[in-house]
C-alpha positions, 0 to 999 in steps of 0.5 A: 533512525534509519532507512527501513528499507536498508535495515532490512536488506541487511537482515536479507539480502536476497530481497534487496530487488524486491525492495518496493514490493517490499515499499507497496506491502508496507502501505498496502499494510498501513492502510488496513491497519488504518481502520484499528483492524485487518481482516482477512479479506485484507490480508488476502488481498494484499498477497494477492496484490504483491503475487500479482506484481512480484510473480509468486517469488519471494511473496511470504519473505515480503510479508515477513518483511511487512509485518516486522514494519507493522510493530516497528511502527515505520513513519508514514512521512519518512517511509512514503518518501522513500518511496515517491523517490524510487517510482514514477508518476504513475506507479503512484497512481498504481498504488494508490488504485492497490490502497483503494482495493485494500480499502474496498476488499470488505465492501466498505470503504471507510473515513479512516481509510480514504483519510489514509490514502489521501494523505499518503496520494498526497505525500506522493503529490499525486494531483487531486483529479488522478486520486479521484479518478483511481478511487472512481475506477476502483469503487467500480471494479468491486460493485461500488456506489460512486455516486457520493464519493 
């Protein structure tokens, strides 16, 4: 199985500088699918996060790449490993926060979403303390209860 990002670059060279955004989008999509359904709020939130990251350039191309990755059922372990090599620790925490944003957008951060984020966080070697702090920050951002974590 080849490197997904390399496969996409061969098909769409104009996005080569957006690989990290594709990577972020794929991880967000994986989370959105964690509970077995992708809600319109989740789709819109993925797009919103990518627009902030890309200043609205090529977002539609990136969304198509994300959908293609979802159809190919990208191996989360291999993919997360590829992403992990290309981003700093602080960027990993930012990705974890964005994953929590997708999970919280419907006001229902369910167990399957938390476990998916925990798995990605572990694969990124993010400290548990940073995982919990990211979860609390985002839950507060969405006005959700943080007492029961």
